[in-house]
Each structure stands twice: as C-alpha cells, then as structure tokens.
C-alpha positions as CSV (number, residue, x, y, z in Angstrom):
1,M,36.7,34.7,-0.9
2,F,34.1,37.5,-2.0
3,E,34.0,40.2,-4.2
4,R,34.3,43.9,-2.8
5,C,32.9,46.4,-5.2
6,P,31.3,50.0,-5.2
7,I,28.1,50.7,-6.4
8,I,28.8,50.9,-10.0
9,S,26.4,52.2,-12.8
10,A,26.9,50.8,-15.9
11,R,24.9,53.7,-17.6
12,G,27.6,56.2,-16.6
13,G,30.9,54.5,-15.4
14,S,30.2,55.4,-11.8
15,T,27.4,56.5,-9.6
16,T,25.8,59.4,-10.9
17,S,25.4,62.6,-8.6
18,S,21.8,62.7,-9.1
19,S,21.6,58.9,-7.7
20,A,24.5,59.6,-5.1
21,A,22.0,60.9,-2.6
22,H,19.8,57.9,-2.2
23,V,21.5,54.8,-3.6
24,P,24.6,54.4,-0.6
25,R,21.3,55.0,1.7
26,R,19.4,51.8,0.7
27,I,21.6,49.1,-0.6
28,V,24.5,47.5,1.6
29,V,27.5,47.5,-0.3
30,P,31.2,47.6,1.1
31,G,33.3,50.2,0.0
32,R,36.0,50.3,-1.6
33,F,38.7,50.8,1.0
34,N,36.6,49.6,3.8
35,S,37.8,46.6,6.3
36,D,36.1,43.3,5.7
37,P,32.3,44.0,6.5
38,Y,31.4,40.2,7.0
39,V,31.4,38.7,10.2
40,P,32.5,34.9,10.1
41,Q,29.8,32.8,11.1
42,V,30.1,29.1,12.4
43,N,27.9,26.3,11.8
44,R,25.2,28.7,10.3
45,Y,23.9,25.6,8.4
46,S,24.3,22.7,10.9
47,V,22.1,19.7,9.8
48,T,21.0,16.8,11.7
49,A,21.5,13.6,11.1
50,Q,18.1,12.5,10.0
51,E,18.2,15.7,7.6
52,R,21.6,14.1,6.3
53,R,19.9,10.2,5.8
54,N,17.0,12.2,4.0
55,H,19.2,13.7,1.6
56,L,21.0,10.6,1.1
57,A,18.1,8.8,0.4
58,M,17.2,11.4,-2.0
59,V,20.4,11.0,-3.6
60,Q,20.4,7.3,-3.6
61,I,16.6,7.1,-5.1
62,A,17.6,9.7,-8.0
63,S,20.1,7.1,-9.1
64,H,17.9,4.3,-9.5
65,P,16.5,4.0,-13.2
66,E,12.9,3.7,-12.5
67,W,12.6,5.2,-9.2
68,C,14.3,8.8,-10.5
69,K,10.8,9.4,-12.3
70,Y,8.9,9.1,-9.5
71,E,7.2,12.6,-8.1
72,A,9.4,14.2,-5.7
73,I,8.0,17.3,-5.1
74,R,4.3,18.4,-6.2
75,Y,3.3,21.8,-5.7
76,E,-0.6,21.8,-7.1
77,R,0.0,21.8,-10.5
78,A,3.4,21.5,-10.8
79,Y,5.4,18.7,-9.8
80,C,9.5,17.6,-10.3
81,S,11.1,13.7,-9.8
82,Y,13.5,12.7,-7.6
83,R,16.1,13.3,-11.0
84,N,15.5,16.9,-10.7
85,L,15.9,16.9,-7.0
86,S,18.9,15.6,-7.0
87,S,20.7,18.5,-8.9
88,L,21.0,19.4,-4.8
89,Q,23.6,16.3,-4.5
90,F,27.1,17.6,-3.7
91,K,29.0,19.0,-6.6
92,S,26.0,19.2,-9.2
93,R,24.6,21.7,-11.0
94,V,21.4,23.2,-10.1
95,D,18.8,22.4,-13.0
96,N,15.9,24.7,-14.4
97,F,13.4,22.3,-12.7
98,L,14.8,22.7,-9.1
99,I,15.0,26.4,-9.4
100,L,11.4,26.4,-11.1
101,Y,10.1,24.6,-7.5
102,V,12.0,27.0,-5.1
103,C,9.9,30.2,-6.7
104,R,7.1,28.3,-6.2
105,Y,8.1,27.2,-3.0
106,L,8.5,31.0,-2.4
107,F,5.1,32.3,-3.8
108,N,3.3,29.9,-1.4
109,E,5.5,30.5,1.4
110,A,4.4,34.6,1.5
111,H,2.3,35.4,-1.0
112,P,3.2,38.7,-3.2
113,S,1.0,40.5,-1.3
114,V,2.6,40.0,2.0
115,S,6.0,39.9,0.4
116,K,5.7,42.1,-2.0
117,K,7.8,40.3,-4.3
118,H,7.6,38.1,-7.2
119,F,9.7,35.1,-8.5
120,F,9.9,34.4,-11.9
121,F,11.0,31.3,-13.5
122,S,14.0,31.2,-14.9
123,Y,13.3,30.5,-18.7
124,I,11.2,33.8,-18.2
125,G,14.7,36.0,-17.4
126,E,16.4,34.0,-19.9
127,T,13.6,35.0,-22.5
128,I,13.8,38.8,-21.5
129,L,17.4,38.7,-22.1
130,D,17.7,36.9,-25.3
131,G,14.7,39.3,-26.6
132,T,12.6,36.3,-28.2
133,V,9.0,35.6,-28.2
134,A,7.7,38.3,-25.9
135,E,4.2,37.0,-25.7
136,I,5.8,34.4,-23.3
137,V,6.8,36.9,-20.8
138,G,3.7,39.0,-21.4
139,N,1.9,35.8,-20.1
140,A,4.3,35.9,-17.1
141,F,3.7,39.5,-16.3
142,N,0.2,38.9,-16.6
143,G,-0.2,36.2,-14.2
144,A,2.0,37.8,-11.7
145,N,-0.5,41.0,-12.2
146,S,-3.1,38.8,-11.3
147,A,-1.7,37.7,-8.0
148,F,-0.5,41.1,-6.9
149,P,0.0,44.2,-9.2
150,M,3.9,44.4,-10.1
151,W,4.2,47.5,-9.8
152,R,3.1,47.8,-6.5
153,S,6.0,45.3,-5.7
154,N,9.2,46.3,-4.1
155,M,11.4,43.4,-6.1
156,L,11.2,41.3,-9.0
157,Y,13.5,38.4,-8.8
158,F,14.8,36.9,-12.0
159,P,17.1,33.6,-11.7
160,I,18.7,33.5,-15.0
161,C,21.1,30.5,-16.3
162,R,23.4,31.4,-19.0
163,F,25.9,29.5,-20.7
164,N,25.7,27.0,-17.7
165,H,26.1,29.6,-15.1
166,W,23.4,31.1,-12.8
167,F,23.0,34.6,-11.7
168,S,20.3,36.6,-10.4
169,F,18.7,39.7,-11.9
170,V,16.8,41.3,-9.6
171,V,14.4,44.6,-10.2
172,C,14.0,46.9,-7.1
173,L,11.0,49.5,-8.1
174,K,11.0,50.7,-4.7
175,E,15.0,51.7,-4.4
176,R,15.0,52.5,-8.3
177,L,17.7,49.5,-9.0
178,F,18.5,47.1,-11.4
179,V,20.8,44.8,-9.6
180,F,22.9,41.7,-10.7
181,L,23.9,39.3,-8.3
182,D,26.5,37.0,-9.2
183,S,28.9,34.5,-7.2
184,L,31.5,34.4,-10.1
185,Y,31.5,37.1,-12.5
186,G,31.8,40.8,-11.8
187,E,30.6,43.6,-13.3
188,F,33.7,44.3,-15.6
189,S,33.8,40.9,-16.9
190,D,33.2,39.9,-20.3
191,F,30.1,37.9,-19.3
192,H,28.8,40.8,-18.0
193,L,29.7,43.5,-20.1
194,A,27.9,41.5,-23.1
195,I,24.6,40.9,-21.1
196,H,23.6,43.8,-18.3
197,D,22.5,46.6,-21.1
198,Q,20.9,44.1,-23.0
199,I,18.5,42.5,-20.0
200,V,17.8,46.1,-19.0
201,N,16.4,47.1,-22.4
202,N,14.6,44.3,-23.4
203,F,13.0,44.3,-19.9
204,T,12.5,48.1,-20.4
205,N,11.1,47.7,-23.5
206,L,8.5,44.4,-22.4
207,W,7.1,46.3,-19.3
208,D,6.4,49.5,-21.7
209,T,4.2,47.0,-24.0
210,Y,2.8,44.9,-21.0
211,V,2.4,46.7,-17.7
212,S,2.5,50.3,-18.7
213,P,-0.9,50.3,-20.3
214,I,-2.7,48.4,-17.5
215,M,-0.9,50.9,-14.6
216,R,-2.0,53.8,-16.9
217,K,1.5,55.6,-16.5
218,R,5.3,54.9,-17.4
219,I,8.0,54.1,-14.5
220,D,11.6,56.2,-16.0
221,F,13.6,53.0,-15.9
222,E,15.8,55.1,-17.4
223,N,16.9,56.5,-14.5
224,F,17.5,53.4,-12.3
225,D,21.1,52.7,-11.7
226,I,22.6,49.5,-12.6
227,V,24.3,48.0,-9.6
228,Y,26.5,45.0,-8.8
229,P,26.4,44.3,-4.8
230,A,29.4,42.6,-3.5
231,V,28.4,38.8,-2.6
232,R,30.2,35.9,-1.7
233,Q,31.9,34.3,-4.6
234,Q,31.9,30.4,-5.3
235,N,35.5,28.2,-5.3
236,N,34.4,26.1,-8.2
237,T,32.4,25.6,-11.3
238,Y,29.1,24.3,-10.1
239,D,27.6,26.0,-6.8
240,C,26.4,29.1,-8.7
241,G,22.6,27.6,-8.8
242,V,22.8,27.3,-4.7
243,F,24.1,30.8,-4.1
244,S,21.2,31.9,-6.6
245,V,18.8,30.2,-4.5
246,M,20.1,31.8,-1.2
247,Y,20.0,35.4,-3.3
248,M,16.2,34.7,-4.0
249,K,15.6,33.5,-0.6
250,H,17.8,36.4,1.3
251,W,19.0,38.8,-0.9
252,T,17.3,42.6,-0.4
253,P,19.3,45.9,-1.0
254,R,19.6,46.3,2.8
255,T,21.0,43.0,3.8
256,P,24.5,42.3,4.2
257,I,23.8,38.8,2.4
258,G,27.8,38.2,3.2
259,N,27.0,37.4,6.9
260,L,24.3,34.8,6.0
261,F,26.8,32.3,4.2
262,T,30.0,31.5,2.6
263,Q,31.2,28.7,0.1
264,A,31.8,26.3,3.4
265,D,28.3,26.4,4.0
266,I,27.2,25.3,0.6
267,D,27.1,21.5,1.1
268,N,24.9,22.1,4.6
269,I,22.8,24.2,2.5
270,R,22.2,21.7,-0.2
271,I,21.0,19.1,2.5
272,K,18.7,21.9,4.4
273,L,17.3,23.0,0.9
274,A,16.4,19.6,0.0
275,N,14.9,18.5,3.0
276,E,13.0,22.4,3.1
277,L,11.2,21.6,-0.2
278,Y,10.8,18.1,0.3
279,F,9.0,18.1,3.5
280,S,7.1,21.6,3.1
281,T,3.3,21.3,3.6
282,F,3.2,22.5,0.1
283,N,4.4,19.2,-0.9
284,T,1.4,17.0,-1.5
285,A,3.6,14.0,-3.1
286,H,4.1,10.9,-1.2
287,K,7.0,11.3,1.4
288,S,7.3,7.6,2.7
289,L,9.8,6.3,-0.2
290,V,12.2,8.9,2.0
291,T,11.1,8.7,5.1
292,N,11.2,4.8,5.1
293,F,13.9,4.1,2.8
294,F,16.6,2.9,5.4
295,G,15.3,-0.4,6.6
296,A,12.2,-0.9,4.9
297,E,11.0,-3.3,2.1
298,L,10.5,-0.9,-0.8
299,D,7.7,-3.5,-2.2
300,N,5.8,-2.6,0.1
301,F,5.2,1.0,-1.7
302,S,1.7,1.0,-3.4
303,F,2.8,4.0,-5.1
304,L,5.5,2.6,-7.1
305,S,3.4,0.3,-8.9
306,G,1.3,3.0,-10.3
307,D,-0.1,5.4,-7.7
308,R,1.8,8.1,-8.1
309,K,-0.5,10.8,-7.2
C-alpha cells in the first residue's frame, strides 16, 4: 500500500496561488484522482547467494557476546560495531549509529560539492525538532559549510527518530520546499500535526542565527511550502528506518520514488544495504570475520585477540 496525497501546504491548508505556479512542475506527486502512478517492479533488489551468506554471517557475529563488540565499519574516525550493523537483520529497528554511517557513506560516495546535498546525523534533526542545545546544530552547520556552503546546496536531509519512528525532513533550497517523507504517518496525523510547524520554525531560526550571517543575506523561508509527497507505506512497525535510508539515497523532488521499491523489497534491501556499507571501499575495518565466517577457524583471526585496527 502507499499513501496518495496532493501537494499540501501546512501553512495554508492547500497550495497557495503564489506557489501553485512552480510546485507542481518541480515535485512528482500523484494527484488526488489519478490512477496508480507507480509501476510494479519485479526482482528490483534481487540478492546473490553470497550476499545472503554475508548478511547471515553479520547477524550471527552480532549475536555473539564478544564478537558483537568488534568494529564492523570504520569510515575514517567514525566506526560502528557488529551489534549496530545487526539492526539491518530482518524485523529489526534501524538504530541511530547505523543511520550515522549511512550519512557518512553518502558523504564519501559523493562529496556535497558534487551531489549538492548535505546529510545530517539524526541527532542534529532531533535537536532542531526539540529546540534544544542550539550550539550542537550550529557546530553541525559550520562543519557542513566548511565542506560545501549549505546555501549553495540543493537539498539538506535530516533523518529523525521520534517515538521510535523514523522519518525524513528535507529542506529543498532550490525548489523552496520543506518536505516530510514518512512511510507510516501522513500530514494530517497527530504525529505530524504536532511537529511540522515546530521543526520548520526552529530550523528557520537556527539558519538565521548560524548561516545567514555567513552568506550575508537571508532566505525567505516563510515563503517555502510544506509538502508531503506520496511515498510507499510500511505494513509493520519496524521497517521505518529502512524506508528513511532509501529516501536519503534516492529521493529528489522529481523522483517518483514509489517506482523504486515496495514493502516487498525491504528484506532484500536490508541484505544489500548491509553488504554495501560493509564492503564499501571506504570501510577500513577488517572484513575477514565475515568473508571467512563459514568454513574457517575463527581462532585464526588475529584481530580477535586485540588488533582491532
């Protein structure tokens, strides 16, 4: 199932006349009375037997009381354990550390100067939403600007976990949109009615505090529309984190993301994502614990006795 919804501005009930001229041309959203715009895909995320074995090895390592503590992924100074990576096993909730490494992976895969995108760790979006410790957000904004000026970017992605539920808040600077991507709750749900104005207002204030003085002019965020594009919907309570990762990897205002995956693909996406993050050339952690897990004596792995690199 997926939620079909028109472009909605939370500030005015429906798209205003001033925005109607540009929003429909720039964001792909199925209309209220349109036929199903999503084309079913078959085996879009097929996985190999080796990918399945790797995934199974990661899950079993994560269940071991000692091995679960070892580094699974290290991207420069940031690393996560097999315990964190195990949140990609079936029917598990994705944890904050895993989202952090997805953000770092996307940064390494395409620098913001190339992608024109910034991906912020989840605690940044959550801090913006709660309106607490502004300095944390200021430091994150300063770090992002040092990599590539935020105001020259097209999109800023903020994955957020609220009440054990993941959704994505995206600031589309080029398209002049505040976008909420949620696989469970819609714009009229109590969940979003309680937060969308709050996060938009807090973001605007923080931007004016930390970014506007650097760029020496102000962006009129009050004229941005708040939109909820139609996205595929989860049919359980635990896959929201995987949906949010897919939004970060693939969503743009002109991408009909419903064509890319469905709920039926999620298990295979978990397998492929675990393999993608683990075997990335950016990952400098030892990989032999997984590659040799079946059919090898684990005592032969020297790093288990202290060499964790």
